[in-house]
C-alpha positions in Angstrom: 91.5 43.3 130.3 91.8 39.5 128.9 90.8 40.5 125.7 93.2 43.1 125.4 96.2 41.5 126.0 94.9 38.6 123.7 95.0 41.3 121.0 98.4 42.3 121.7 99.7 38.8 121.7 97.6 38.2 118.2 99.3 41.5 117.1 102.7 40.2 117.8 103.0 37.0 116.6 104.9 36.6 113.1 102.9 36.2 109.8 104.1 33.9 107.1 102.9 33.2 103.5 104.1 31.7 100.5 103.9 34.3 97.5 105.3 34.3 94.1 109.1 35.7 94.8 109.0 32.9 97.8 108.4 32.7 101.5 107.4 36.0 102.7 107.8 36.7 106.7 106.1 40.1 108.4 108.2 40.1 111.6 107.3 42.3 114.9 109.3 44.8 115.8 109.6 43.9 119.8 110.6 48.3 120.7 107.8 49.1 118.4 104.2 48.5 118.9 102.6 48.4 114.9 106.3 48.3 113.5 107.1 45.1 110.9 109.9 44.1 109.0 109.3 42.1 105.9 111.9 39.1 105.3 111.6 37.3 102.0 113.3 33.9 101.7 115.6 34.7 105.2 116.6 38.3 103.7 115.3 41.4 105.2 113.4 43.9 102.7 111.5 46.7 104.6 110.5 48.1 107.8 107.3 49.6 108.2 105.8 51.4 111.4 102.3 51.8 111.0 102.3 54.5 113.9 105.4 56.5 112.5 105.6 56.2 108.5 108.3 58.8 109.1 110.5 56.4 110.5 112.8 54.8 108.5 114.9 51.7 110.2 117.2 50.8 106.9 120.3 52.6 106.3 120.0 52.3 102.6 116.4 53.3 103.2 117.1 56.6 105.3 119.4 57.7 102.0 116.6 57.5 99.8 114.6 59.4 102.3 117.2 61.8 102.5 116.9 62.4 99.0 113.1 61.8 98.5 113.7 65.1 101.2 115.6 67.2 98.5 113.9 66.4 95.5 111.3 69.5 96.4 110.9 72.2 99.4 109.8 70.5 102.3 106.1 69.7 102.6 105.7 70.0 98.6 103.6 67.4 97.4 105.6 65.6 94.3 105.1 62.7 91.7 107.2 59.2 92.6 107.6 56.4 90.8 108.7 53.3 92.8 109.8 50.4 91.2 109.7 47.4 93.5 107.0 47.5 96.5 108.2 45.4 99.4 105.9 46.7 102.1 105.6 50.2 100.7 107.9 51.8 103.1 109.4 54.6 101.0 105.9 55.5 99.5 104.5 55.4 103.1 107.3 57.8 104.1 106.4 60.6 100.9 102.8 60.3 101.6 103.5 61.4 105.5 106.1 63.8 104.6 104.8 65.7 101.6 100.8 65.5 102.0 98.4 65.4 98.7 101.8 63.6 96.7 101.2 61.5 94.0 102.6 58.0 94.0 102.9 55.3 91.9 104.5 51.9 93.1 105.5 48.6 90.2 105.8 44.9 92.3 106.0 42.2 90.1 104.9 40.3 92.9 101.1 40.2 93.4 100.4 37.8 96.1 103.1 40.0 98.2 101.2 42.7 97.6 98.0 41.5 98.3 99.4 40.5 101.8 101.4 43.9 102.6 98.0 45.7 101.7 96.3 43.2 104.2 98.7 42.9 107.0 100.0 46.3 106.5 97.3 48.2 104.8 98.2 51.9 103.4 96.6 55.2 104.9 93.0 55.4 103.2 93.8 59.1 102.2 97.3 58.8 100.8 97.7 59.0 96.7 99.3 55.5 95.9 98.4 53.4 93.3 99.7 50.1 93.2 100.5 47.8 89.6 101.4 44.5 89.6 103.6 44.1 87.0 107.3 43.8 86.0 109.0 47.2 86.6 110.2 47.9 83.0 106.6 47.1 82.0 104.6 49.5 84.1 107.3 51.7 83.1 106.2 51.9 79.9 102.7 53.0 80.8 104.0 56.0 82.8 103.6 59.2 80.3 107.2 61.2 80.0 108.4 63.9 82.0 105.3 62.4 84.9 107.9 61.9 87.9 109.8 64.1 90.4 111.3 60.7 91.7 111.8 57.5 90.3 113.5 54.8 92.8 114.3 51.5 92.1 114.5 48.9 94.6 113.8 45.1 92.5 115.4 42.3 94.0 115.0 38.7 93.1 116.3 36.0 94.9 118.2 39.2 97.0 119.6 40.0 93.4 119.2 42.8 90.9 116.9 41.8 87.6 119.7 41.6 84.9 116.8 43.4 82.9 116.5 46.4 85.5 120.9 47.3 85.2 121.0 48.6 81.3 121.0 51.9 79.5 117.7 50.7 78.0 116.2 50.5 81.1 117.8 53.9 82.3 116.6 55.6 79.1 113.2 54.7 79.6 113.5 56.1 83.5 115.1 59.2 82.2 111.8 59.1 79.7 109.1 59.6 82.1 111.4 61.8 84.8 110.6 65.3 84.8 113.6 67.9 84.0 115.3 68.6 87.5 113.9 65.5 88.3 115.8 62.3 90.3 116.5 59.0 90.3 117.7 57.0 93.0 118.5 53.6 92.7 119.4 51.2 95.9 122.7 48.8 94.6 124.4 46.0 96.4 127.6 44.6 95.5 130.8 43.5 97.5 134.4 43.4 96.4 135.7 44.1 94.3 132.5 45.9 93.5 132.3 45.3 89.4 128.8 45.6 89.4 128.7 48.9 91.1 131.3 50.4 89.1 129.0 48.9 85.9 126.2 50.7 86.9 128.1 53.8 87.7 129.1 53.7 84.2 125.9 52.9 83.0 124.2 55.9 84.8 126.7 58.2 83.0 125.8 57.4 80.2 122.1 59.1 80.6 122.5 61.2 83.5 124.8 64.1 83.5 125.2 64.4 87.4 125.7 61.6 89.7 126.1 60.8 93.1 126.6 57.9 95.0 126.0 57.5 99.2 127.3 54.7 101.0 129.1 52.8 104.1 133.1 53.8 103.6 133.3 50.0 104.1 131.6 49.1 101.3 133.0 51.9 99.1 136.7 50.6 100.2 135.4 47.2 99.2 136.0 45.8 102.5 132.3 43.9 103.0 128.9 43.5 101.1 126.1 45.9 101.5 124.1 48.9 99.7 124.7 51.7 98.1 122.1 54.4 96.8 123.0 55.9 93.3 121.4 59.4 92.4 121.3 60.9 89.1 119.6 63.8 87.4 120.0 66.2 84.5 120.4 69.1 86.7 122.9 69.9 89.8 123.1 67.9 93.2 122.0 69.2 96.2 125.3 67.3 97.1 126.8 69.6 100.0 123.4 69.3 102.0 123.0 65.6 100.8 126.4 65.2 102.3 125.5 66.9 105.8 122.8 64.8 105.9 124.2 61.8 105.1 127.5 62.1 107.5 124.9 63.1 110.6 122.9 60.1 110.2 122.9 57.4 112.8 124.1 55.0 110.2 127.1 57.6 108.6 127.8 57.4 105.2 130.0 58.8 102.5 128.9 60.9 99.5 130.9 60.3 96.3 130.2 63.1 93.3 132.2 64.4 90.5 136.0 63.9 90.2 136.3 61.3 93.0 132.7 59.5 92.1 134.6 58.7 87.9 137.8 57.9 89.7 135.8 55.3 91.4 134.2 54.2 88.7 137.4 52.8 87.6 136.8 53.5 83.5 133.9 50.9 83.5 132.0 50.3 80.9 128.3 50.8 80.3 126.4 48.0 80.5 123.4 47.0 78.4 120.7 44.7 77.3 123.0 42.5 75.2 125.4 42.0 78.1 123.2 42.6 80.9 123.9 39.9 84.2 122.0 39.8 87.4 123.3 41.5 90.5 125.9 39.3 92.6 124.3 37.0 95.1 125.0 38.5 98.6 127.0 36.1 101.1 124.9 33.8 103.5 126.7 35.7 105.6 124.8 39.1 105.4 121.7 38.1 106.5 123.1 36.1 109.8 
């Protein structure tokens, strides 16, 4: 009995370790026995429940989860690319909801990969390959038309690196997507939303169909936060995405069509030559 109690207490202790990108912390979730939050230099990155990988705690991950649910009929295996690994949360979600899916994670921080593999091991039955390299370098190694879904969720120091914000980068994503495949990107911005509008214009140069999912307060420029951009070369399931987003525990608004064009406000597409990193979040965001 005492041994079991000590084991439970050991499991509940935080894991703190230096990785390539800074100080990584795995903090136990006191409400879920085998759930953890990954932080890098104090900024929350991912939440994982090892007992229930279908549980998505972060708002933006829930929104990408809705998109993953709509890529193909329920339960059908897909091929997914994750640019940015974190704690592999969304790869675990897809593996659980769509068994036999084939997935590739591209994560530059090899020390973080080792930490996550050791402390939060993947299901050995999951068909997930993890590459320790830069997102664009990893993307270049993926065959044309291979992916049904590409998810971009890359942050360095809580900012998206400049070379992952350009038309050249999105052209590579478009190359690896199969016809009708989805591109989903986690974007972070605050007032005056110049970065978000620029990313919409950039995506519009490559994808004929776009949608944006975010908290209404973020879209109104009232606060800094996340927005999920969805792109495709075919019609999007906007009605179903809107229904799921509105009924989520963290309700969000979906912008599409003319409303999205009006929101972008005539912003110009971003190229490699003029790309800059996304804005740093204010300190109050993580308090």
